[in-house]
C-alpha positions in Angstrom: -21.4 -13.0 -39.3 -19.9 -9.9 -37.1 -16.0 -11.4 -36.8 -15.1 -7.9 -35.4 -15.5 -9.3 -31.8 -13.7 -12.7 -32.3 -10.7 -10.6 -33.5 -10.5 -8.2 -30.7 -11.1 -10.9 -28.3 -8.3 -13.2 -30.0 -6.1 -9.9 -30.4 -6.6 -9.6 -26.4 -5.1 -13.0 -25.6 -2.4 -13.0 -28.5 -1.3 -9.5 -26.6 -0.8 -11.3 -23.0 -2.9 -9.0 -22.1 -5.2 -8.9 -19.0 -8.7 -7.9 -18.9 -8.9 -5.3 -15.0 -10.9 -7.1 -12.0 -12.7 -4.1 -10.3 -13.1 -3.9 -6.1 -14.5 -1.7 -3.5 -14.1 -3.8 -0.2 -10.7 -5.1 0.9 -10.8 -6.8 4.4 -7.7 -9.0 6.1 -6.9 -10.8 9.1 -2.8 -10.6 10.2 -1.0 -12.4 12.3 2.5 -11.5 13.6 5.3 -13.2 15.8 7.6 -10.9 16.9 11.2 -11.6 18.8 12.7 -8.8 20.1 16.0 -10.6 21.4 14.8 -12.4 24.6 11.6 -11.8 24.1 8.9 -12.6 22.2 5.5 -10.9 21.5 2.6 -12.0 18.6 0.3 -9.3 16.9 -3.0 -9.8 15.5 -4.6 -7.3 13.1 -8.0 -6.9 11.8 -8.5 -4.6 9.1 -11.6 -4.1 6.3 -11.6 -0.6 4.1 -14.6 0.4 1.9 -14.7 2.7 -0.9 -17.4 4.3 -2.5 -16.3 3.3 -6.1 -14.7 0.4 -7.8 -10.8 0.4 -7.6 -9.6 -1.3 -11.6 -6.4 -3.6 -10.7 -3.9 -2.9 -13.2 -3.3 -6.4 -14.0 -1.8 -8.1 -10.7 -5.1 -8.4 -8.5 -3.5 -6.3 -5.7 -2.0 -4.2 -7.7 -3.7 -0.3 -8.4 -3.0 3.0 -9.2 -0.2 5.2 -7.0 -2.9 7.7 -6.0 -5.8 6.7 -5.1 -9.2 9.0 -6.0 -11.3 7.4 -4.4 -13.4 7.7 -1.3 -12.9 5.5 1.5 -13.4 4.5 5.2 -11.8 1.6 7.3 -12.3 0.1 10.4 -9.5 -1.9 12.3 -8.5 -4.0 15.3 -4.7 -4.1 16.7 -3.7 -6.4 19.2 -0.1 -6.7 20.4 0.6 -8.3 24.3 -1.6 -6.7 26.7 -2.5 -3.6 24.5 -5.8 -3.5 22.5 -6.6 -0.5 19.8 -9.5 -0.4 17.7 -8.6 2.1 14.6 -11.1 4.2 12.1 -10.0 6.3 9.4 -11.5 7.4 6.1 -10.9 10.1 3.5 -13.5 11.5 1.1 -13.4 13.3 -2.0 -15.4 16.9 -2.6 -14.1 17.2 -6.4 -10.6 18.3 -6.2 -10.8 18.8 -2.6 -10.3 15.7 0.1 -10.6 15.3 3.5 -9.5 12.9 5.5 -8.8 11.7 9.8 -7.6 8.9 11.1 -8.3 8.0 15.1 -8.4 5.3 17.8 -11.1 4.5 20.8 -7.9 5.0 23.3 -6.9 8.9 22.3 -9.7 10.3 19.6 -8.8 12.0 16.2 -4.5 11.2 16.4 -4.4 12.5 12.1 -5.8 14.7 10.1 -5.8 15.7 6.7 -6.8 18.5 3.8 -5.7 17.8 0.4 -6.0 19.1 -3.4 -6.0 16.8 -6.4 -4.5 18.8 -9.1 -5.1 16.4 -11.5 -5.5 12.4 -11.5 -1.5 12.0 -11.6 -1.2 15.0 -8.6 -2.1 15.0 -5.0 -0.4 17.8 -2.9 -1.8 17.1 1.1 -1.6 18.9 4.2 -1.2 16.8 7.5 -1.7 17.7 11.7 -0.5 14.4 13.6 -0.9 14.4 17.1 3.1 13.8 18.4 2.8 13.3 22.0 2.7 16.4 23.9 2.5 18.4 20.5 0.7 18.8 16.1 3.4 18.3 14.1 2.2 19.4 10.4 3.4 18.1 7.3 3.4 18.7 3.7 3.3 15.8 1.3 2.8 15.1 -2.2 2.2 12.5 -5.1 2.8 11.5 -8.7 2.3 9.8 -11.2 4.3 9.2 -14.6 2.1 6.9 -17.3 3.9 4.7 -19.6 2.3 2.5 -22.1 0.1 -0.2 -20.9 -0.5 0.0 -17.1 3.1 0.6 -16.7 3.6 4.1 -14.4 6.4 5.4 -12.2 5.0 7.0 -8.8 7.0 9.4 -6.6 6.1 10.8 -3.6 7.8 13.1 -0.6 7.3 14.4 2.7 8.4 17.2 5.2 7.8 18.9 8.4 7.1 22.5 9.5 10.4 22.9 10.6 12.0 21.0 8.0 14.1 18.7 9.7 12.3 15.3 8.9 11.9 14.5 5.2 11.0 11.4 3.4 11.4 10.4 -0.2 9.6 7.3 -2.5 9.3 6.0 -5.5 7.8 3.0 -7.2 7.7 1.7 -10.9 5.8 -1.1 -11.8 5.9 -2.6 -15.3 4.3 -5.9 -17.3 6.0 -8.7 -18.7 6.1 -10.8 -21.3 3.8 -13.9 -21.0 1.4 -12.5 -18.4 4.5 -11.5 -15.6 5.0 -8.5 -13.8 7.7 -6.5 -11.6 7.4 -3.8 -9.6 10.4 -2.3 -7.6 10.6 0.2 -5.2 12.9 2.6 -2.6 12.5 4.9 0.2 15.1 7.3 1.8 13.5 8.8 5.1 16.4 11.1 7.3 15.0 12.6 10.3 17.0 14.4 13.5 17.8 11.2 15.0 18.5 8.6 12.4 18.2 7.9 8.3 16.5 4.9 6.7 17.1 3.4 3.7 15.1 0.5 2.2 14.9 -0.9 -1.5 12.1 -3.5 -2.5 11.3 -5.7 -5.2 8.3 -7.8 -6.2 8.2 -10.5 -9.4 4.6 -12.0 -10.3 4.3 -15.3 -11.7 0.6 -13.9 -12.6 -1.7 -11.7 -11.4 -2.6 -14.4 -8.7 1.1 -15.2 -7.7 4.0 -13.0 -6.5 7.6 -13.2 -5.0 9.2 -10.1 -3.0 12.3 -9.4 -1.2 13.6 -6.7 0.1 16.9 -5.0 2.0 17.6 -2.4 4.9 20.1 -0.4 5.7 20.3 -1.6 9.3 21.6 -4.8 7.3 17.9 -6.3 7.3 16.0 -8.1 5.0 12.5 -9.1 4.1 11.1 -11.9 1.8 7.4 -12.7 1.2 5.1 -15.0 -1.0 1.7 -14.5 -2.1 -1.4 -15.9 -4.0 -4.6 -15.7 -4.8 -6.8 -18.8 -4.3 -9.5 -16.8 -6.4 -10.1 -13.6 -7.7 -11.2 -13.0 -4.3 -9.3 -14.4 -1.7 -5.2 -14.4 -0.7 -3.1 -15.7 1.8 0.2 -13.9 2.0 3.3 -14.6 4.1 6.6 -12.6 5.3 9.9 -12.5 7.2 11.6 -9.5 8.3 14.8 -9.7 9.7 17.4 -7.0 11.4 19.7 -6.4 14.0 17.1 -6.0 16.5 13.5 -7.7 15.6 12.7 -11.0 13.4 9.4 -11.4 12.7 6.8 -13.4 10.7 3.9 -12.9 9.5 0.9 -14.7 8.0 -2.1 -12.3 6.2 -5.4 -14.0 4.8 -7.4 -11.1 3.1 -10.6 -10.6 0.9 -12.0 -8.4 -1.7 -15.4 -7.7 -3.3 
């Protein structure tokens, strides 16, 4: 009798390691209730994204690598008040070269980009974004440092052509003892009009259940909860409040 496979399986469970799930399609239905002072508004978003190859989870069922080098295509529908919009987006990787675009049924192509994947951990991209009566150009970069197991630290930056608008963001993801996980993130957006700072954290009791919280520099905060009923379907809740807006969101998710 060959005991090596049994020994390896026993070591896997004793170490608390998790077997990665793999998915190619992600869909969601999001309902949000906004309050802008005396004004109440409902918002509904329905979206789906299909990847041309499988994405492997990092333990939690909705945590993946910081950089995603897999071609994808997506469709969406958004309804806010009296405005209904259909959205289309996608990007395709030609080996190290990536091209992509995002469009709506109202305005056509609103964003297009061209990038180079120097490695699986380093991506640089040039975006052209239609902003009111002009096209703005942005240069972005992402880098991911990988550590033991699936732990990583990701950093991204974006700046506009006039060097006026700068954004920086970072995220750290790590596995804890007992099949638990933690992610923390921060972002800074500095524009000619204002500056914004956000801090976010998420704690996973298991690969299926998590709670989240965040702080905003405008005295705002966010709390949330998410649970997967099985490997495919999830329900999420978020409450966010700042000086001018209060929002409650429910999201149903499906991934296969």
